N, C-alpha and C positions, 0 to 999 in steps of 0.2 A: 774162306771163299773169295773174299775180295783180295786177299794177299796174293793168290795165284794170278789174278787178272792184273794186279798191280805189277807183278814181276814181268809178265808177258808184255804189258803195255810199255813198261820202261825199256824192255829189250827192243821193241819196235821203234821207239823214239830214239834209242841210242844209234840204231842203224841210220836213221835220217839226220843224225847229228843235231838234234834239237838241244839247244843249250839248257832248256828247262825240263825238269822231270815232272811227270804228272803224278799227283799225290791222291790216292784214293780216299784219304781222310776228307778231302774237299767234297767228295760225293756223299760221304757219311754226314758231313755237315749239312749238305743240301737235303738229304733225307730227314735228318733230325729237325731242321728248320721247317721243312714241308710238314712233318707230323705235327709240330707245334702249331703251325698255321692252321692245319685242318682242325685241330682240336679247338682253336680259338674261333674258327669259322662256325663250328657247331654252337658256340656260345654267343654268336652274333644273331640272336633271335630278336627282332624288333617288336614282337608282339607284346612284350612287357612294356616297352616304351609307348606303344599304341594304347595299351590299357591304362597306363599312368596318364597319358595325354587325354584319354577320354575322361578319366577321373578328374584331371585338372580342368578340363573344359566345363564339366558339371560344377566344380567348385568355383571356377571363374564366373560362370553364369550366375551362381548364387551370390558371389561377391558383387557383380555388376548390379543385381537386383537390390542387394543390401545397400550399396553405394547410392543407388537411385533413391531408395527410401530415405536414406540418411540425408541426401541432398534436399529432398522434399521437406523432411522434418526440420532441417536446418533453415531452409527458406521460410517455412511456416513459423518457426520460432523467431526468426529475424522480423517477420511481418508483425507478429504479436508484440515483440519488444518495441517496434516502432509505434504500434498502437498504444502500448503502455506508456512510452515516452510522451506521445501526444496527449494521452489521458492525464499524465502527471502535469503537463503544461496547462491543461484545462483546469485540473484541480487547483493548480497554483493560482490561476486567475480567479476561480471561485473563492479560494482561501483569502486572496487579497480583498475581493469584494465583501467576504464575510467579516474580515477584520475591520474594514471600513464601516460596515453596517453595525458591527459590535461596538465600535467606538462611538458611532452616532447614537446608538441606543443607550450606551452608558452615559453620554452627555445629556440625552433627553431625560433619562432616569434621574440624574442628578438635578436637572432643572425641575422635574416633577416633584422630587423630594423637597427641594427648596420652596416650591410653590405650595405644597402641602404643609410644610412647616409654617408658612405665612398664614395659611388658613387656620391651622391649630392655634398659633399665637393670637390671631384675631379673635378666635372663639374663646380662648383662655381669658383674654382681656375683656371680652363681652361678659363672660360668666362672672369675672371678678367684679365688674361694674354692676352687674345684675344683683349679685350678693350685697354689694354696698347699698344699691337702691332698695333691696328687699329690707335691709336693716333700717334705712331711712324711712321707708314706707311704714314699717311697724312702729317706729318712733312717732311718725306723723299721725297714725291711727290713735296711738296712746295720747298724744297731745290734743287731738280733736276731741277725744273723749273727755280729757281733763278740762278743756275749755268749755265744752257743752255742759258738763257737771257744775263747773264753777259759775257759769252764766245762769243756770237753772236755780242755783242757790240765791243768786241775786235777783231772780225773776226776769232775767233777760233772755232774749232769743238771739243767738248769733248764727248768721248764715255761713255754714262750713261746706257748702256744696262745691265750691271751687277747690277746696283742699281734698275733698273726697274724689272729685273728678281727676285730680292729679294722681291720686293713688290708683284709681281704676285705669287711668291712662298708662301708668307704670305696669300694672299687672296684665295689660293687653299684650305685652311683649313676651316672647318665649324665654324660658329660663336657660335653655341650651338649644339655640337655633340650629347648630350643626347636626344635631340628632334628627331634626326634621327635614334636613336638606339632603339632596341626592349627591353624596360625596363618596366616590368609589375607590378611595385610597386604601 
């Protein structure tokens, strides 16, 4: 069909002495390309893009909300970390005060122990002296008895009240005074 038109058109163009011949294959190319373009035009439906954009907007809104929550959580965490840092500084101050008080208490405890040992040593010396005095008082009682018996045999009377007073004066003292004192060590 196009071949006949091509021949007729070329004959007309030959009469007018046109140096260039018309080629119907150019029309075929036009029709072919037009068909391809029409086929692509049917594929240029932007409803899919609009649908994907709608989905994107929903996902983007969710992201913005998640980002907002993340930022709030991040800020809250930073604030708590700052509080923790301040708390650690405060704890460090209390720790320093605690160590100072602990050292002071330790020093006071050592002084208390030393003072208590002095009390115990003094009590031990007292008890040792009391035991010596008890032995001496017993010997003095025996000696008083011997003197009174010896004087009786001779028909004499000897006044031993001053010696007995020394014994009574000794036994008026406590054997263990620390047990009677208020000592809370």
